[in-house]
C-alpha positions in Angstrom: 130.1 93.6 63.7 129.3 95.9 66.3 130.8 99.3 66.0 132.3 100.3 69.3 131.4 103.9 69.2 127.9 102.7 68.5 127.8 100.6 71.2 128.7 103.4 73.6 126.6 105.5 72.2 123.7 103.1 72.9 124.8 102.2 76.5 124.9 106.0 77.3 121.6 106.7 75.9 120.6 104.2 79.0 122.2 105.8 81.7 120.0 108.6 83.7 121.3 112.0 82.7 119.2 114.2 85.0 117.3 114.1 88.1 115.1 117.1 89.1 113.2 117.9 91.8 110.5 120.3 92.8 107.8 121.0 96.0 104.4 122.1 95.4 102.0 123.1 98.4 98.3 122.9 97.6 95.8 124.2 100.2 93.2 122.1 101.5 89.5 122.1 100.2 88.4 122.6 103.9 90.2 122.2 106.9 91.5 118.6 108.1 92.4 116.8 110.7 92.8 113.5 112.4 93.2 112.0 116.3 96.5 113.7 116.5 97.0 116.2 113.7 95.4 119.1 111.9 96.4 120.5 108.4 95.5 123.2 106.0 97.8 122.5 102.9 99.4 119.3 101.5 102.9 119.3 99.8 103.9 117.1 97.0 107.6 116.8 96.1 107.9 115.5 92.5 111.2 113.9 91.1 111.5 113.8 87.1 114.4 111.4 85.7 115.6 111.2 82.4 117.6 109.1 80.0 117.5 108.7 76.6 114.8 110.9 75.5 112.2 109.8 78.0 111.1 111.2 81.4 110.0 109.3 84.5 107.9 110.9 87.0 107.8 109.8 90.8 106.4 111.9 94.0 105.8 111.7 97.8 103.7 113.6 100.2 106.3 115.3 102.4 107.7 118.7 103.4 109.4 120.5 100.7 112.7 119.8 102.2 112.6 116.3 100.7 113.4 118.1 97.2 116.9 119.0 98.8 117.3 115.7 100.1 116.9 114.6 96.3 119.2 117.3 95.0 122.0 117.1 97.7 122.0 113.5 98.5 120.4 111.2 96.1 121.2 112.8 92.5 125.0 112.2 92.8 124.7 108.4 93.3 121.7 108.3 90.4 123.3 110.1 87.7 125.1 108.1 85.5 123.9 104.8 86.5 121.9 102.4 84.2 118.2 103.5 83.9 117.2 99.8 83.8 118.2 99.2 87.0 116.3 100.8 89.7 116.7 98.4 92.4 120.7 98.9 92.0 119.9 102.7 92.5 118.1 102.3 95.5 120.8 100.5 97.0 123.3 103.2 96.3 121.0 105.7 97.3 120.7 103.8 101.0 124.2 104.0 101.2 124.7 107.5 100.4 121.9 108.6 103.2 123.8 106.5 106.1 124.9 109.5 107.9 121.6 111.4 107.5 119.4 108.5 108.5 117.3 106.1 106.1 113.8 106.9 107.7 111.1 109.7 107.4 112.0 112.6 105.2 114.9 110.6 103.5 112.5 107.6 102.8 110.2 109.9 101.2 112.9 111.2 98.9 114.2 108.1 98.2 110.4 106.5 97.5 109.8 109.4 94.8 113.2 108.8 93.0 112.4 105.1 93.0 109.2 105.5 91.6 110.6 107.9 88.9 113.3 105.3 88.0 111.0 102.5 87.6 108.6 104.7 85.2 111.5 106.0 83.5 112.8 102.2 83.1 109.5 101.0 81.8 108.7 104.0 79.2 112.5 103.5 78.0 111.1 99.6 77.3 107.8 100.8 76.1 106.2 98.6 78.8 103.4 98.9 81.4 105.1 98.5 84.8 103.1 95.2 85.7 104.7 93.7 82.5 107.8 94.7 83.4 107.5 93.1 86.7 106.4 89.8 84.8 102.7 89.4 85.6 99.5 90.9 84.1 97.5 93.6 85.9 94.5 92.9 87.8 91.8 95.2 88.7 92.3 96.9 92.5 89.0 97.7 94.7 89.5 100.9 96.4 87.9 102.2 99.5 86.8 105.8 100.0 88.7 107.7 102.9 88.7 111.0 104.4 85.6 111.7 106.9 88.3 114.0 108.5 87.3 115.0 112.7 87.5 118.5 111.4 83.9 118.0 109.1 80.4 118.8 110.4 77.8 116.0 109.6 76.7 117.9 106.9 80.0 117.6 105.2 80.6 114.0 106.0 77.3 113.1 104.4 78.0 114.9 101.2 81.6 113.0 100.9 80.0 109.8 102.0 77.6 110.1 99.2 80.1 111.1 96.6 82.1 107.6 97.5 78.7 105.4 97.5 78.1 107.3 93.8 81.5 105.9 92.7 80.3 102.3 93.7 83.2 101.9 96.3 82.6 99.0 98.6 84.2 100.1 101.4 84.4 103.9 103.3 86.8 105.0 106.1 86.5 108.0 108.6 88.5 109.2 110.9 88.2 108.7 114.8 90.0 109.4 117.9 89.5 113.0 117.9 91.8 115.0 120.3 93.8 112.5 121.2 90.8 110.3 122.2 89.0 112.8 124.2 85.8 112.6 122.4 84.6 109.1 122.3 81.2 109.9 122.0 81.6 111.9 119.0 83.9 109.5 117.6 81.2 106.6 117.7 78.2 109.1 116.7 80.0 109.9 113.9 81.0 106.0 112.7 77.0 105.3 113.6 76.0 108.3 110.9 78.2 106.5 108.4 76.9 103.1 109.5 73.2 104.4 108.9 74.0 106.1 105.7 76.1 103.6 103.8 74.5 100.5 102.2 74.5 97.4 103.9 76.9 95.7 101.9 79.4 98.7 102.5 81.9 97.9 104.8 82.6 100.8 107.5 86.4 101.6 108.4 87.7 103.8 110.9 91.5 105.3 111.8 92.4 106.3 114.8 95.9 107.4 113.9 97.4 106.3 117.0 95.2 108.3 119.4 93.8 105.9 121.5 95.7 104.1 124.7 95.5 100.3 124.4 92.9 100.1 127.4 90.4 102.8 125.6 91.4 101.3 121.9 89.9 97.9 123.6 86.9 99.7 125.2 86.1 101.9 121.8 86.7 98.8 119.6 84.0 97.0 121.6 81.6 99.6 120.5 82.8 99.9 117.1 82.5 96.1 116.7 78.6 96.7 117.9 78.2 99.0 114.8 79.5 96.5 112.2 82.9 98.3 111.7 85.3 95.8 110.1 88.7 97.6 109.7 90.4 99.4 112.9 93.5 101.2 111.5 96.3 102.3 113.7 94.0 102.2 117.1 97.1 102.7 119.1 100.7 104.0 118.0 101.8 101.5 115.1 105.6 101.4 117.6 103.1 99.6 120.5 103.6 96.3 119.5 102.1 95.0 122.4 99.3 97.4 122.4 98.5 96.6 118.4 98.5 92.7 119.6 96.1 93.5 122.4 93.8 95.4 120.7 93.7 92.5 118.2 93.2 90.1 120.6 90.2 92.1 121.8 88.0 93.3 119.0 86.0 91.2 116.2 87.4 94.4 113.6 90.6 93.7 111.4 93.8 95.6 113.1 95.8 97.3 110.5 99.2 99.5 110.2 102.0 100.0 108.5 101.8 103.2 106.9 104.8 105.0 108.3 107.1 101.9 107.4 110.0 102.7 105.7 112.2 99.6 105.7 111.7 95.5 105.7 112.5 95.3 109.4 109.9 97.9 110.2 107.1 95.6 108.3 108.7 92.5 109.7 108.0 94.0 113.5 104.4 94.6 112.6 103.5 91.0 110.9 102.5 89.5 114.0 100.3 92.0 115.4 98.0 93.1 112.2 95.4 91.5 110.2 96.5 93.6 107.4 99.6 95.3 106.9 99.4 98.8 105.0 102.2 100.0 102.7 102.8 103.5 101.3 104.5 103.5 98.3 105.7 107.1 99.0 107.1 106.2 102.2 108.4 102.5 102.4 111.1 103.2 99.3 108.9 103.4 96.4 108.1 100.5 94.2 111.2 98.5 95.0 110.3 98.6 99.0 106.6 98.0 98.1 107.6 94.8 96.5 110.2 94.0 99.3 107.2 94.5 102.1 104.4 92.7 100.3 106.6 89.6 100.0 107.0 89.5 103.2 103.5 89.8 104.2 103.0 86.7 101.4 105.7 84.8 103.4 104.0 85.1 106.6 100.4 84.6 105.0 99.3 88.4 106.0 96.9 90.7 103.6 98.1 93.9 102.4 96.5 97.4 101.6 98.0 100.3 100.1 98.2 103.4 102.2 97.2 106.5 100.2 98.6 107.6 97.0 96.3 105.2 94.9 97.3 106.1 91.6 101.1 105.9 92.1 100.4 102.5 93.5 98.2 101.2 91.4 100.6 99.5 88.9 102.5 97.6 91.5 99.1 97.1 93.8 97.8 95.3 90.6 100.3 92.3 90.6 100.5 92.2 94.3 99.3 89.1 96.0 97.2 89.2 98.9 96.3 92.4 98.1 92.8 93.8 99.7 92.6 97.2 98.5 94.0 100.9 97.8 92.8 103.8 99.8 91.0 106.2 97.6 92.2 109.3 100.0 90.5 112.3 99.5 93.2 115.1 99.8 95.5 112.9 97.2 92.9 112.3 94.8 91.9 115.7 94.6 95.3 117.0 94.0 95.9 114.4 91.4 92.7 115.3 89.4 94.1 118.9 89.3 97.9 118.1 88.5 98.4 115.2 87.1 97.4 113.5 83.7 96.8 110.1 83.0 94.4 109.1 85.6 91.0 107.5 85.5 88.1 107.5 88.0 87.0 104.0 89.5 84.8 101.8 87.7 82.7 99.6 89.9 84.7 100.4 93.0 87.8 99.0 91.0 90.9 100.9 89.2 92.3 99.2 86.6 96.1 100.0 85.7 96.9 101.9 82.7 98.2 99.6 79.5 100.5 102.4 78.4 104.4 102.5 79.2 105.3 102.9 82.9 102.7 103.7 85.2 100.9 106.4 82.8 101.1 109.5 85.1 102.3 112.9 84.5 102.5 116.2 85.9 100.3 118.9 84.5 103.1 121.6 85.0 101.6 124.7 84.0 98.7 123.9 86.7 101.4 122.9 88.9 103.7 126.1 88.8 101.3 128.3 90.9 101.8 126.1 94.2 105.5 125.4 93.4 107.4 126.5 96.7 111.0 124.7 96.0 
């Protein structure tokens, strides 16, 4: 016979008892910029969720204000909820942020909490996340990403050699410098990468929406001549006709989606991209990723993980039609310093850890010197 008190204590042990958020701002190792922005620091907002003596960890790359969103808007509706029902918790969070708005900063905060809750639940069950999702993890290809417009040629060469030494099968640089006003340099830098990379290495470019549609079509034809196979955000991801026109004019695959924060945003992009990008730290965490990639699979469109390769790895490893993850310089550099549980690529791929959850934890002592909230 079940003791009602014991049964009640068991249920309480599986409820979320704490949700904590903190922000850490880390300087870049050199000035960084793309077609439309420049920056010299990156902020990591980390969430810890607790239940039953276990801790789940999630994070997003967002302004420190995302930590306040967690504390003020999300924590009140997550605390006390079933720690083994992360998707239900996300539904509650999205209802709670109705007046604040679902997208942007709020979506990043929701994503960090969702990741932490999935990690917590898997740790309570003593399961790797792919197993909790009912699948076996597959090795995931990663591609080198950085090549900022602020780099000189020597810096670019050095970064490229590092990626090639890791056996990465593709490399990506930023183009569209100064809102598309430096086309010649964009093409010269791309040619430099094409010349240095092995013949079997694919070359990708990312314009971050810096070009106009007509300009993107013209530049895209020159990129085709250089053998570029991936043209990311040639125009703004909000310009659906522009994306479609570039896709029709160039041989390279057109990719977009990194700013998607709800299923409708991804659904709008599916007809005009060759590969849908999904960012687990923006799209609603693992719950949002699975929704977005299910839509893509239903439409026969490939997907690629945008940034945050280690957080993305467990869910990417069980995602149909997955091409690759982005091995983004800034995020990889910070994870190497502040996170334990990661591994370097082997043969150009990452393999999901076989321990509970996603296998990652914040190294609190090294992180503390960067804490801003």
